[in-house]
Residue frames relative to the residue before (quaternion, step in Angstrom):
aa qw qx qy qz dx dy dz
X 1.0000 0.0000 0.0000 0.0000 0.00 0.00 0.00
X 0.6354 0.5303 -0.3495 0.4393 3.63 0.97 -0.75
X 0.6322 0.5315 -0.3342 0.4540 3.57 1.03 -0.78
X 0.6275 0.5266 -0.3347 0.4657 3.58 1.01 -0.74
X 0.6300 0.5149 -0.3432 0.4692 3.59 0.99 -0.71
X 0.6291 0.5098 -0.3368 0.4806 3.59 0.99 -0.75
X 0.6356 0.5330 -0.3326 0.4486 3.56 0.99 -0.76
X 0.6694 0.4840 -0.3023 0.4757 3.60 0.89 -0.92
X 0.6534 0.5171 -0.3176 0.4526 3.60 0.91 -0.82
X 0.6410 0.5235 -0.3110 0.4674 3.58 1.04 -0.78
X 0.6841 0.4770 -0.2862 0.4718 3.59 0.87 -0.94
X 0.6334 0.5273 -0.3327 0.4584 3.60 1.02 -0.84
X 0.6485 0.5142 -0.3083 0.4690 3.60 0.96 -0.86
X 0.6553 0.5051 -0.3196 0.4618 3.57 0.99 -0.84
X 0.6434 0.5247 -0.3243 0.4534 3.61 0.98 -0.86
X 0.6239 0.5393 -0.3382 0.4534 3.57 1.06 -0.80
X 0.6773 0.4906 -0.2932 0.4633 3.58 0.88 -0.89
X 0.6560 0.5014 -0.3190 0.4654 3.57 0.92 -0.81
X 0.6387 0.5468 -0.3359 0.4244 3.55 1.02 -0.83
X 0.6661 0.4629 -0.2938 0.5057 3.56 1.05 -0.77
X 0.6460 0.5468 -0.3245 0.4223 3.58 0.96 -0.79
X 0.5739 0.5985 -0.3813 0.4087 3.61 1.09 -0.59
X 0.6814 0.4755 -0.2934 0.4728 3.57 0.94 -0.83
X 0.6241 0.5234 -0.3507 0.4621 3.58 1.08 -0.64
X 0.6386 0.5187 -0.3203 0.4695 3.56 1.08 -0.73
X 0.6337 0.5264 -0.3143 0.4717 3.57 1.04 -0.83
X 0.6379 0.5202 -0.3371 0.4570 3.61 1.01 -0.73
X 0.6311 0.5228 -0.3255 0.4717 3.59 1.08 -0.69
X 0.6912 0.4708 -0.2901 0.4653 3.59 0.92 -0.94
X 0.5804 0.5583 -0.3662 0.4661 3.57 1.20 -0.42
X 0.7001 0.4119 -0.2638 0.5202 3.58 1.31 -0.27
X 0.6186 -0.6182 0.2910 0.3880 3.48 1.27 0.73
X 0.4073 0.6508 -0.5168 0.3788 3.56 1.14 0.72
X 0.3488 -0.7752 0.4848 0.2059 3.59 -0.56 1.13
X 0.6218 -0.5369 0.3884 0.4174 3.63 -1.14 0.36
X 0.6085 0.5465 -0.3679 0.4424 3.64 1.03 -0.68
X 0.6824 0.4879 -0.2888 0.4614 3.56 0.85 -0.93
X 0.6497 0.5249 -0.3128 0.4522 3.57 0.97 -0.91
X 0.6744 0.4954 -0.3009 0.4574 3.57 0.85 -0.94
X 0.6625 0.5064 -0.3250 0.4461 3.59 0.86 -0.88
X 0.6986 0.4509 -0.2934 0.4718 3.60 0.79 -0.91
X 0.6265 0.5458 -0.3478 0.4344 3.61 0.98 -0.75
X 0.7241 0.4372 -0.2613 0.4650 3.55 0.75 -1.01
X 0.6309 0.5232 -0.3467 0.4560 3.62 0.99 -0.70
X 0.6703 0.4806 -0.3122 0.4714 3.60 0.82 -0.91
X 0.6421 0.5444 -0.3200 0.4347 3.56 0.98 -0.90
X 0.6652 0.5000 -0.2997 0.4666 3.57 0.96 -0.91
X 0.6726 0.4992 -0.3118 0.4485 3.58 0.84 -0.92
X 0.6363 0.5272 -0.3250 0.4599 3.60 1.04 -0.74
X 0.6495 0.5189 -0.3023 0.4664 3.58 1.03 -0.90
X 0.6527 0.5041 -0.3196 0.4666 3.61 0.86 -0.89
X 0.6654 0.5017 -0.3100 0.4577 3.58 0.84 -0.93
X 0.6749 0.4994 -0.2975 0.4545 3.56 0.93 -0.88
X 0.6944 0.4629 -0.2794 0.4748 3.59 0.88 -0.88
X 0.6054 0.5532 -0.3662 0.4397 3.59 1.06 -0.65
X 0.6955 0.4305 -0.2591 0.5136 3.60 1.14 -0.63
X 0.7184 0.4833 -0.2431 0.4373 3.59 1.01 -0.87
X 0.7489 -0.2406 0.2282 0.5737 3.59 0.71 -1.11
X 0.2634 -0.8116 0.5054 0.1284 3.56 -0.14 1.33
X 0.5490 0.6198 -0.4035 0.3895 3.63 1.15 -0.46
X 0.6323 0.5482 -0.3510 0.4201 3.58 1.05 -0.60
X 0.6103 0.5351 -0.3615 0.4588 3.61 1.23 -0.11
X 0.6096 0.5505 -0.3456 0.4538 3.62 1.31 -0.17
X 0.0495 0.7551 -0.6508 0.0629 3.51 -1.01 1.09
X 0.5579 -0.5855 0.4570 0.3703 3.60 -1.16 0.50
X 0.6157 -0.5688 0.3993 0.3713 3.59 -1.15 0.66
X 0.6429 0.5580 -0.3388 0.4006 3.54 1.00 -0.78
X 0.6787 0.4957 -0.2927 0.4561 3.60 1.22 -0.41
X 0.4260 0.7128 -0.4643 0.3080 3.57 1.27 -0.05
X 0.6471 0.5237 -0.3156 0.4554 3.59 0.95 -0.85
X 0.6402 0.5321 -0.3266 0.4476 3.57 0.98 -0.80
X 0.7054 0.4491 -0.2714 0.4764 3.55 0.84 -0.96
X 0.6005 0.5548 -0.3696 0.4416 3.59 1.09 -0.61
X 0.6443 0.5136 -0.3039 0.4782 3.60 1.01 -0.81
X 0.6616 0.5110 -0.2969 0.4614 3.56 0.95 -1.00
X 0.7034 0.4851 -0.2689 0.4446 3.56 0.94 -0.88
X 0.7316 0.4071 -0.2399 0.4914 3.58 0.98 -0.80
X 0.7606 0.3789 -0.2157 0.4811 3.58 0.56 -1.14
X 0.7230 0.4061 -0.2427 0.5035 3.57 1.23 -0.51
X 0.8096 0.3315 -0.1681 0.4544 3.54 0.18 -1.31
X 0.6810 0.5104 -0.2986 0.4320 3.60 0.79 -1.02
X 0.7347 0.4205 -0.2385 0.4759 3.59 0.76 -1.03
X 0.5836 0.5675 -0.3701 0.4476 3.57 1.10 -0.58
X 0.6529 0.5085 -0.3122 0.4666 3.58 0.90 -0.94
X 0.6922 0.4911 -0.3002 0.4354 3.57 0.79 -1.01
X 0.7050 0.4771 -0.2956 0.4335 3.58 0.61 -1.06
X 0.6316 0.5311 -0.3357 0.4543 3.61 1.02 -0.71
X 0.7071 0.4512 -0.2626 0.4769 3.58 0.76 -1.00
X 0.6420 0.5320 -0.3195 0.4503 3.55 1.01 -0.87
X 0.6331 0.5171 -0.3242 0.4762 3.61 1.02 -0.75
X 0.6230 0.5359 -0.3315 0.4635 3.58 1.02 -0.82
X 0.6664 0.5125 -0.2925 0.4557 3.59 0.97 -0.88
X 0.7039 0.4395 -0.2618 0.4927 3.58 1.12 -0.66
X 0.7928 0.2382 -0.1184 0.5483 3.61 1.03 -0.62
X 0.5635 -0.5208 0.4313 0.4745 3.56 -0.45 -1.26
X 0.7291 -0.4451 0.2928 0.4297 3.54 -1.30 0.18
X 0.6760 0.5073 -0.3190 0.4288 3.59 0.82 -0.95
X 0.6621 0.5133 -0.3106 0.4492 3.56 0.95 -0.92
X 0.6568 0.5160 -0.3137 0.4516 3.59 0.86 -0.99
X 0.6862 0.4805 -0.2976 0.4578 3.62 0.84 -0.88
X 0.6368 0.5182 -0.3437 0.4558 3.59 0.95 -0.81
X 0.6952 0.4831 -0.2988 0.4406 3.60 0.73 -0.95
X 0.6226 0.5196 -0.3328 0.4812 3.57 1.10 -0.74
X 0.7522 0.4006 -0.2356 0.4671 3.58 0.93 -0.83
X 0.3445 0.6208 -0.5743 0.4075 3.51 1.03 0.97
X 0.4350 0.7333 -0.4333 0.2920 3.62 1.31 -0.21
X 0.6113 0.5556 -0.3731 0.4224 3.72 0.90 -0.69
X 0.6120 0.5327 -0.3662 0.4557 3.58 1.08 -0.70
X 0.6711 0.4879 -0.2996 0.4709 3.61 0.91 -0.92
X 0.6323 0.5344 -0.3277 0.4552 3.58 1.05 -0.74
X 0.6587 0.5048 -0.3021 0.4690 3.55 1.00 -0.84
X 0.6283 0.5162 -0.3320 0.4781 3.63 1.00 -0.81
X 0.6542 0.5203 -0.3088 0.4539 3.58 0.92 -0.92
X 0.6665 0.5153 -0.3047 0.4442 3.56 0.91 -0.92
X 0.6708 0.4875 -0.2914 0.4770 3.59 1.00 -0.85
X 0.7510 0.4406 -0.2331 0.4330 3.57 0.76 -1.02
X 0.8073 0.3080 -0.1221 0.4884 3.59 0.85 -1.00
X 0.7559 0.3421 -0.1977 0.5220 3.59 1.08 -0.61
X 0.3610 -0.7687 0.4534 0.2707 3.56 1.36 0.03
X 0.3180 0.7645 -0.4987 0.2563 3.53 1.07 0.73
X 0.3585 -0.7101 0.5599 0.2318 3.60 -0.96 0.81
X 0.3631 -0.7751 0.4799 0.1924 3.50 -0.48 1.28
X 0.2339 -0.7988 0.5176 0.1982 3.60 0.96 -0.82
X 0.6073 -0.5919 0.3825 0.3669 3.55 -1.15 0.51
X 0.6370 0.5415 -0.3529 0.4201 3.63 1.00 -0.61
X 0.7068 0.4208 -0.2646 0.5033 3.59 0.81 -0.94
X 0.6208 0.5328 -0.3504 0.4560 3.58 1.05 -0.63
X 0.6540 0.5070 -0.3018 0.4735 3.49 1.02 -0.82
X 0.6349 0.5379 -0.3162 0.4556 3.57 1.06 -0.81
X 0.6345 0.5037 -0.3376 0.4792 3.59 0.99 -0.73
X 0.6743 0.4953 -0.3075 0.4533 3.59 0.90 -0.88
X 0.6593 0.5153 -0.3217 0.4430 3.60 0.93 -0.86
X 0.6584 0.5268 -0.2955 0.4490 3.55 1.00 -0.96
X 0.6625 0.5090 -0.2904 0.4665 3.55 1.01 -0.89
X 0.6440 0.5048 -0.2979 0.4916 3.61 0.96 -0.92
X 0.6710 0.5067 -0.3083 0.4450 3.57 0.88 -0.91
X 0.6515 0.5049 -0.3062 0.4762 3.58 1.00 -0.79
X 0.6243 0.5373 -0.3344 0.4581 3.59 1.04 -0.71
X 0.6655 0.5029 -0.3014 0.4619 3.56 0.97 -0.88
X 0.6182 0.5299 -0.3372 0.4727 3.58 1.10 -0.73
X 0.6742 0.5006 -0.2968 0.4547 3.56 0.93 -0.88
X 0.6676 0.5026 -0.3101 0.4533 3.60 0.85 -0.92
X 0.6799 0.4923 -0.3017 0.4520 3.56 0.93 -0.83
X 0.6505 0.5278 -0.3279 0.4368 3.60 1.22 -0.42
X 0.5871 -0.6074 0.3649 0.3914 3.52 1.23 0.33
X 0.4840 0.7000 -0.4087 0.3298 3.58 1.05 0.62
X 0.2942 0.7792 -0.5126 0.2088 3.57 1.05 0.60
X 0.7258 0.3457 -0.2296 0.5487 3.61 1.18 -0.40
X 0.0975 0.8105 -0.5661 0.1143 3.55 0.19 1.29
X 0.4785 -0.6566 0.5052 0.2911 3.56 -0.94 0.95
X 0.6024 -0.5719 0.4174 0.3685 3.54 -1.21 0.60
X 0.6353 0.5244 -0.3252 0.4644 3.58 1.05 -0.82
X 0.6647 0.5079 -0.3091 0.4523 3.61 0.94 -0.79
X 0.6307 0.5261 -0.3122 0.4774 3.54 1.15 -0.77
X 0.6631 0.5085 -0.3014 0.4593 3.54 0.93 -0.95
X 0.6559 0.5137 -0.3134 0.4558 3.57 0.94 -0.88
X 0.6680 0.5107 -0.2979 0.4519 3.59 0.93 -0.87
X 0.6530 0.4964 -0.3118 0.4795 3.56 1.04 -0.75
X 0.6250 0.5150 -0.3439 0.4754 3.56 1.05 -0.67
X 0.6008 0.5537 -0.3609 0.4497 3.60 1.07 -0.65
X 0.6399 0.5341 -0.2995 0.4642 3.54 1.11 -0.81
X 0.6454 0.5051 -0.3095 0.4822 3.58 0.97 -0.87
X 0.6837 0.4914 -0.2900 0.4550 3.59 0.83 -0.97
X 0.6467 0.5163 -0.3246 0.4581 3.61 1.00 -0.83
X 0.6203 0.5218 -0.3385 0.4779 3.61 1.03 -0.76
X 0.6691 0.5023 -0.3041 0.4555 3.54 0.87 -0.96
X 0.6493 0.5408 -0.3053 0.4391 3.57 0.95 -0.94
X 0.6781 0.4805 -0.2820 0.4793 3.56 1.00 -0.82
X 0.7031 0.4618 -0.2770 0.4644 3.58 0.78 -0.97
X 0.7075 0.4472 -0.2586 0.4824 3.59 0.85 -0.98
X 0.6754 0.5027 -0.3076 0.4432 3.63 0.99 -0.70
X 0.4852 0.6819 -0.4359 0.3312 3.59 1.21 -0.38
X 0.6503 0.5153 -0.3287 0.4512 3.65 0.92 -0.86
X 0.6465 0.5417 -0.3244 0.4283 3.58 0.95 -0.79
X 0.7352 0.4108 -0.2609 0.4719 3.60 0.80 -0.94
X 0.6343 0.5136 -0.3389 0.4680 3.58 1.21 -0.14
X 0.7146 0.3875 -0.2396 0.5309 3.54 1.30 -0.26
X 0.7958 0.1768 -0.0941 0.5715 3.57 1.12 -0.56
X 0.6384 -0.5268 0.3963 0.3973 3.56 -1.27 0.35
X 0.5799 -0.5963 0.4072 0.3773 3.63 -0.95 0.68
X 0.5904 0.5723 -0.3748 0.4283 3.62 1.05 -0.63
X 0.6602 0.5032 -0.3025 0.4684 3.58 1.04 -0.81
X 0.6624 0.5123 -0.3054 0.4534 3.55 0.92 -0.98
X 0.6894 0.4853 -0.2925 0.4513 3.58 0.83 -0.91
X 0.6343 0.5468 -0.3262 0.4385 3.58 0.95 -0.82
X 0.7189 0.4226 -0.2498 0.4921 3.58 0.80 -0.99
X 0.5864 0.5393 -0.3815 0.4688 3.61 1.07 -0.50
X 0.6659 0.4967 -0.3066 0.4647 3.58 0.90 -0.84
X 0.6226 0.5625 -0.3299 0.4327 3.54 1.03 -0.91
X 0.7392 0.4261 -0.2426 0.4617 3.54 0.67 -1.13
X 0.6106 0.5429 -0.3424 0.4640 3.58 1.13 -0.67
X 0.6582 0.4911 -0.3029 0.4836 3.62 0.89 -0.95
X 0.6599 0.5145 -0.3145 0.4482 3.63 0.89 -0.95
X 0.6127 0.5550 -0.3326 0.4538 3.57 1.05 -0.82
X 0.7322 0.4248 -0.2539 0.4680 3.64 0.81 -0.92
X 0.5859 0.5369 -0.3886 0.4663 3.61 1.12 -0.42
X 0.6783 0.4797 -0.2669 0.4885 3.60 1.11 -0.81
X 0.7161 0.4763 -0.2481 0.4459 3.55 0.96 -0.97
X 0.8099 0.1153 -0.0435 0.5735 3.63 1.02 -0.67
X 0.0488 -0.8486 0.5262 0.0236 3.63 0.54 1.12
X 0.7148 0.4401 -0.2605 0.4771 3.63 1.14 -0.54
X 0.3319 0.7811 -0.4851 0.2107 3.63 1.21 0.20
X 0.5874 0.5882 -0.3927 0.3934 3.61 1.08 -0.59
X 0.6975 0.4554 -0.2783 0.4781 3.64 1.12 -0.59
X 0.5494 0.6423 -0.3809 0.3750 3.62 1.32 -0.05
X 0.8093 0.0980 -0.0746 0.5744 3.63 1.19 -0.01
X 0.4375 -0.6843 0.5274 0.2494 3.51 -1.26 0.42
X 0.1641 -0.7942 0.5812 0.0670 3.57 -0.67 1.10
X 0.1967 -0.7786 0.5884 0.0941 3.57 -0.65 1.15
X 0.6800 -0.5049 0.3376 0.4107 3.59 -1.20 0.49
X 0.6830 0.5171 -0.2843 0.4304 3.54 0.97 -0.88
X 0.5749 0.6059 -0.3710 0.4059 3.57 1.23 -0.43
X 0.5838 0.6195 -0.3869 0.3546 3.59 1.04 -0.62
X 0.5762 0.5642 -0.3870 0.4472 3.61 1.11 -0.49
X 0.6805 0.4648 -0.3038 0.4781 3.56 0.95 -0.77
X 0.6136 0.5407 -0.3489 0.4576 3.55 1.03 -0.70
X 0.6689 0.4943 -0.3019 0.4660 3.57 0.93 -0.87
X 0.6224 0.5362 -0.3322 0.4634 3.54 1.03 -0.84
X 0.6801 0.4834 -0.2967 0.4645 3.60 0.86 -0.95
X 0.6518 0.5333 -0.3149 0.4377 3.61 0.99 -0.85
X 0.7435 0.3917 -0.2273 0.4920 3.60 0.94 -0.89
X 0.8376 0.2779 -0.1154 0.4560 3.58 0.53 -1.19
X 0.7259 0.3433 -0.2556 0.5384 3.62 1.27 -0.02
X 0.7391 0.3408 -0.2257 0.5353 3.53 1.27 0.11
X 0.7737 0.3753 -0.2338 0.4537 3.61 0.31 -1.17
X 0.7345 0.4420 -0.2499 0.4502 3.57 0.64 -1.16
X 0.7203 0.4583 -0.2876 0.4341 3.61 0.75 -0.95
X 0.6228 0.5233 -0.3343 0.4759 3.59 1.08 -0.70
X 0.6148 0.5184 -0.3548 0.4768 3.62 1.01 -0.71
X 0.6608 0.5036 -0.2987 0.4697 3.59 0.92 -0.89
X 0.6544 0.5307 -0.3063 0.4430 3.59 0.94 -0.97
X 0.7003 0.4540 -0.2666 0.4821 3.57 0.86 -0.99
X 0.5831 0.5463 -0.3736 0.4711 3.58 1.13 -0.56
X 0.6493 0.5269 -0.3008 0.4586 3.61 0.91 -0.93
X 0.6516 0.5431 -0.3203 0.4217 3.54 1.01 -0.74
X 0.5742 0.5958 -0.3725 0.4202 3.56 1.26 -0.33
X 0.7770 0.3700 -0.1394 0.4898 3.53 1.16 -0.71
X 0.7544 0.3364 -0.1626 0.5397 3.60 1.29 -0.37
X 0.5351 -0.5950 0.4830 0.3555 3.54 -1.23 0.45
X 0.6617 -0.5169 0.3536 0.4122 3.62 -1.17 0.46
X 0.6321 0.5372 -0.3336 0.4479 3.60 1.03 -0.77
X 0.6855 0.4739 -0.2896 0.4708 3.59 0.87 -0.91
X 0.6130 0.5361 -0.3469 0.4652 3.57 1.06 -0.71
X 0.6827 0.5115 -0.2926 0.4321 3.55 0.84 -1.03
X 0.6788 0.4811 -0.3030 0.4647 3.56 0.84 -0.96
X 0.6569 0.4944 -0.3307 0.4634 3.64 0.86 -0.83
X 0.6483 0.5133 -0.3272 0.4574 3.63 0.98 -0.70
X 0.5290 0.6432 -0.4009 0.3817 3.59 1.24 -0.28
X 0.4628 0.6472 -0.4564 0.3984 3.58 1.29 0.03
X 0.5149 0.6681 -0.4128 0.3437 3.58 1.19 -0.49
X 0.6487 0.5067 -0.3518 0.4458 3.71 0.84 -0.78
X 0.6186 0.5470 -0.3452 0.4461 3.58 1.01 -0.78
X 0.7061 0.4618 -0.2522 0.4739 3.52 0.85 -1.05
X 0.6497 0.5178 -0.3196 0.4556 3.56 0.93 -0.90
X 0.6514 0.5061 -0.3330 0.4567 3.61 0.90 -0.83
X 0.6481 0.5288 -0.3139 0.4491 3.56 0.92 -0.85
X 0.6959 0.4626 -0.2736 0.4764 3.58 0.88 -0.98
X 0.6151 0.5382 -0.3348 0.4689 3.60 1.04 -0.78
X 0.6274 0.5445 -0.3137 0.4599 3.62 0.99 -0.84
X 0.7324 0.4446 -0.2219 0.4654 3.58 0.90 -1.02
X 0.8060 0.3205 -0.1519 0.4738 3.60 0.94 -0.79
X 0.7811 0.3266 -0.1600 0.5076 3.59 1.10 -0.71
X 0.4724 -0.7022 0.4237 0.3228 3.57 1.27 -0.12
X 0.3602 0.7195 -0.5130 0.2989 3.61 1.21 0.42
X 0.5902 -0.6305 0.3915 0.3176 3.58 -1.07 0.84
X 0.0590 0.7565 -0.6507 0.0292 3.56 -1.11 0.75
X 0.0602 0.8119 -0.5755 0.0777 3.54 -0.83 1.04
X 0.8006 -0.2922 0.2142 0.4772 3.57 -1.27 -0.40
X 0.6470 0.5096 -0.3506 0.4459 3.63 0.98 -0.73
X 0.6455 0.5108 -0.3148 0.4726 3.56 0.98 -0.82
X 0.6537 0.5022 -0.3274 0.4619 3.61 0.96 -0.77
X 0.6444 0.5032 -0.3313 0.4709 3.61 0.98 -0.74
X 0.6263 0.5338 -0.3370 0.4573 3.56 1.02 -0.76
X 0.6419 0.5287 -0.3183 0.4552 3.54 1.01 -0.81
X 0.6486 0.5141 -0.3164 0.4636 3.57 1.01 -0.80
X 0.6246 0.5420 -0.3362 0.4507 3.58 1.06 -0.71
X 0.6488 0.5155 -0.3096 0.4664 3.57 1.04 -0.82
X 0.6437 0.5037 -0.3168 0.4812 3.54 1.01 -0.87
X 0.6318 0.5308 -0.3343 0.4553 3.59 1.01 -0.80
X 0.6230 0.5556 -0.3235 0.4456 3.58 1.07 -0.82
X 0.6915 0.4614 -0.2891 0.4747 3.58 0.92 -0.90
X 0.6246 0.5146 -0.3429 0.4769 3.62 1.02 -0.67
X 0.6262 0.5429 -0.3313 0.4509 3.61 1.02 -0.76
X 0.6365 0.5244 -0.3096 0.4734 3.56 1.06 -0.83
X 0.7074 0.4768 -0.2726 0.4449 3.58 0.83 -0.98
X 0.7156 0.3953 -0.2661 0.5107 3.59 1.16 -0.42
X 0.4390 0.7077 -0.4512 0.3209 3.55 1.31 0.02
X 0.3003 -0.7347 0.5866 0.1607 3.55 -1.18 0.78
X 0.4559 0.6888 -0.4482 0.3418 3.60 1.27 0.12
X 0.4535 -0.7181 0.4556 0.2667 3.63 -0.80 0.94
X 0.1007 -0.7662 0.6280 0.0918 3.53 -1.23 0.46
X 0.7169 -0.4602 0.3052 0.4257 3.53 -1.25 0.36
X 0.4436 -0.7075 0.4830 0.2634 3.58 -0.88 0.94
X 0.5002 -0.6608 0.4606 0.3178 3.62 -0.93 0.77
X 0.3122 -0.7372 0.5764 0.1636 3.52 -1.22 0.65
X 0.4705 -0.6743 0.4848 0.2981 3.60 -0.89 0.89
X 0.3767 -0.7408 0.5072 0.2283 3.52 -0.91 0.89
X 0.6365 -0.5749 0.3768 0.3498 3.54 -1.21 0.60
X 0.7346 0.4406 -0.2337 0.4600 3.56 1.06 -0.68
X 0.3512 0.7754 -0.4737 0.2259 3.56 1.23 0.16
X 0.7089 0.4769 -0.2720 0.4428 3.54 1.07 -0.65
X 0.6879 0.4622 -0.2895 0.4789 3.57 1.26 0.01
X 0.4430 0.6989 -0.4530 0.3317 3.55 1.28 0.17
């Protein structure tokens, strides 16, 4: 039970950092920084920071078997790279609250996957938590003035949900066999490599001013490296459904930060939606329904 508490705390902390980071990203895009450029710089800086840190901390965590290269390549490209892009692209087309809500339809997809393919019994508590979190996110989005969403913005946000669900479900094997530091580092590497190859001209797609680098560094450290480490750590101790619902706190935090820093609308409907998401997370943490037991990772003895 104590490990589950650590898992919840890790995911809550990650959601908080992502919620704040969404507003920082929106501030950059308001300065004509394109989603392509933002994603490329974010992932590249994050990878370089991880490599530098592990080189000083424990170089053994950078070692993986050759047979696992394909696994990490898929996780980094189909998971990390596309998740970053669709999230930021949706923000550029809509607003922070809408982008985060659409992305956090992912717990619904995770729950469906768990029931259909893993034969997991969802139970009324976790089922109710998924419903409350989804309804709360919808209320946050509607109150943010997002009733007129472009078809492209909607499609991009839904793709972010699909990719987030994939990233969580597919990444679970990685964090149960390797240290989260290893998983995150190689995810960043393949995600950054993907965007360097997919958009080689992205540097000419926006103008970077000297003052922007502070925001880029903030996003790389506190909205990428640290929260993804926390998120993958939480995945070691919680089921994908529980991780997804707990991460739904991000819309609550993102809406509050966007209201304070970007002037986006926040009212009673949004506040009620936030309370529903908080209730969903509390319901999960007090649930007596069993979930899959965590597996010790191979690298636990070299940390």
